[in-house]
C-alpha positions as CSV (number, residue, x, y, z in Angstrom):
1,M,0.0,0.0,0.0
2,M,1.3,3.4,-1.0
3,D,1.8,6.0,1.7
4,Q,0.8,9.7,1.2
5,K,4.2,10.8,0.0
6,D,4.3,8.0,-2.6
7,T,0.8,8.9,-3.8
8,Q,1.7,12.6,-4.1
9,S,4.9,11.7,-6.0
10,K,2.8,9.5,-8.4
11,Y,0.5,12.4,-9.3
12,M,3.4,14.9,-9.6
13,K,5.2,12.5,-11.9
14,K,2.0,12.5,-14.1
15,A,2.0,16.4,-14.2
16,I,5.7,16.3,-15.1
17,L,5.0,13.8,-17.9
18,W,2.3,16.1,-19.3
19,A,4.8,19.0,-19.2
20,K,7.3,16.9,-21.2
21,K,4.5,15.9,-23.7
22,S,3.7,19.6,-24.1
23,V,7.3,20.4,-25.0
24,V,7.3,17.6,-27.6
25,K,4.1,18.9,-29.1
26,G,5.4,22.5,-29.3
27,G,3.8,23.9,-26.2
28,G,5.2,25.4,-23.1
29,P,6.9,23.1,-20.5
30,F,4.0,22.9,-18.1
31,G,1.6,20.1,-17.1
32,A,-1.0,19.6,-14.4
33,V,-3.3,17.0,-12.8
34,I,-6.4,17.4,-10.7
35,V,-7.2,14.7,-8.2
36,K,-10.3,14.2,-6.1
37,D,-10.7,11.3,-3.6
38,G,-7.7,9.5,-5.0
39,N,-8.9,9.7,-8.6
40,I,-7.5,11.7,-11.4
41,I,-10.3,14.0,-12.6
42,A,-8.4,15.9,-15.2
43,Q,-4.9,16.1,-16.6
44,G,-3.3,18.1,-19.4
45,H,-0.6,20.6,-20.4
46,N,0.0,24.1,-21.5
47,C,-1.8,24.9,-24.8
48,V,-1.0,28.6,-25.2
49,T,0.9,28.3,-28.5
50,L,-0.9,25.3,-29.7
51,S,-4.4,27.0,-29.5
52,N,-3.3,30.6,-29.7
53,D,-5.0,31.2,-26.3
54,P,-2.9,33.1,-23.7
55,T,-5.1,31.8,-20.9
56,A,-4.6,28.1,-21.9
57,H,-2.0,27.5,-19.2
58,A,-1.8,23.9,-17.9
59,E,-3.6,24.7,-14.6
60,V,-6.5,26.6,-16.4
61,T,-6.8,23.9,-19.0
62,V,-7.2,21.1,-16.3
63,I,-9.5,23.3,-14.2
64,R,-11.8,23.7,-17.3
65,K,-11.7,19.9,-17.9
66,A,-12.4,19.0,-14.2
67,C,-15.3,21.5,-14.0
68,K,-16.8,20.0,-17.2
69,K,-16.3,16.4,-16.0
70,L,-17.8,17.1,-12.6
71,N,-20.4,19.5,-13.9
72,T,-19.6,22.2,-11.4
73,F,-17.5,25.4,-11.0
74,D,-16.6,24.4,-7.4
75,L,-13.7,22.0,-7.2
76,S,-13.7,21.9,-3.4
77,G,-12.2,18.6,-2.2
78,C,-9.7,18.6,-5.2
79,E,-6.0,18.9,-5.2
80,I,-3.9,20.2,-8.1
81,Y,-0.5,18.9,-9.0
82,T,1.4,21.2,-11.3
83,S,4.8,20.9,-12.8
84,C,5.6,24.5,-11.8
85,E,4.5,27.0,-9.2
86,P,1.4,28.7,-10.6
87,C,1.6,32.1,-12.3
88,P,-0.7,34.9,-11.0
89,M,-3.5,34.0,-13.4
90,C,-3.4,30.3,-12.6
91,L,-3.1,31.0,-8.9
92,A,-6.2,33.1,-9.1
93,A,-8.1,30.4,-11.1
94,I,-7.1,27.8,-8.5
95,Y,-8.6,30.0,-5.7
96,W,-11.7,30.8,-7.7
97,A,-12.2,27.1,-8.3
98,R,-11.8,26.5,-4.6
99,I,-9.2,23.8,-5.0
100,N,-8.0,22.6,-1.5
101,K,-4.3,22.0,-2.1
102,I,-1.5,22.9,-4.6
103,Y,1.5,20.7,-5.1
104,Y,4.2,22.1,-7.5
105,G,7.5,20.9,-8.9
106,C,9.5,23.8,-10.3
107,T,9.5,27.2,-8.6
108,K,8.7,30.6,-10.2
109,S,12.5,31.3,-10.1
110,D,13.1,28.1,-12.1
111,A,10.5,29.4,-14.6
112,K,12.1,32.8,-14.7
113,D,15.5,31.2,-15.5
114,I,14.1,29.8,-18.8
115,G,12.2,33.0,-19.8
116,F,8.8,32.6,-18.0
117,D,9.1,35.6,-15.7
118,D,5.9,36.7,-14.0
119,S,7.5,39.2,-11.6
120,F,6.3,42.1,-13.8
121,I,2.7,41.0,-13.3
122,Y,3.1,40.8,-9.5
123,D,4.7,44.3,-9.7
124,Q,1.8,45.6,-11.8
125,I,-0.9,44.3,-9.4
126,D,0.5,46.5,-6.7
127,L,0.2,49.7,-8.7
128,K,-2.9,51.8,-8.9
129,P,-4.8,50.9,-12.1
130,E,-4.0,54.2,-13.9
131,R,-0.2,53.7,-13.1
132,R,0.1,50.3,-14.7
133,S,1.9,49.7,-18.0
134,I,-1.5,48.9,-19.5
135,P,-3.4,51.9,-18.1
136,A,-6.9,51.3,-16.8
137,T,-9.5,54.1,-16.7
138,N,-12.7,53.9,-14.7
139,I,-15.7,55.1,-16.9
140,L,-19.5,54.8,-16.7
141,H,-19.2,53.7,-13.1
142,K,-22.8,54.6,-12.2
143,E,-24.2,52.7,-15.3
144,A,-22.0,49.7,-14.6
145,L,-23.3,49.5,-11.0
146,E,-26.8,48.9,-12.4
147,A,-25.9,45.2,-13.2
148,F,-24.4,44.8,-9.7
149,K,-27.6,46.2,-8.2
150,M,-29.7,43.7,-10.3
151,W,-27.4,40.9,-9.1
152,N,-27.7,41.9,-5.5
153,E,-31.5,42.0,-5.7
154,K,-31.9,38.7,-7.5
155,D,-33.5,36.0,-5.4
156,D,-32.5,33.0,-7.5
157,K,-28.8,33.8,-8.2
158,I,-26.2,31.1,-8.0
159,E,-23.4,32.5,-5.9
160,Y,-19.8,31.6,-6.6
């Protein structure tokens, strides 16, 4: 019988295998696996260059697959094994999906060393929207709040 560390290693090895498959296919060197109750729910790799989708990181790709398979947007009770520490977008997606635990192989420093440097994004998040390198301007605030008011007053909303 496998102990917890052996089980975790088994899933991480699968994520690493997916990262290697991605490199062979022409994608980025990232793979991920989502596990629930000891079963693999979804697995896959980075598809950014393969699908021309900048959001198709390995973690986002497997979150989408897992949600579709489980027919829910709430992945509570799941764990994600990813070949590299998640970038800011993937980390946010993991939190939004309510995944319980993250296991990662390479660090963000390892990723930076091969040209995948996310530090500029972390730096941008700390700036006021109008000071970011892609400036953001708040317009039609009052009109936009109308949709929020409608949501807030809706009795049959599905909260997430």
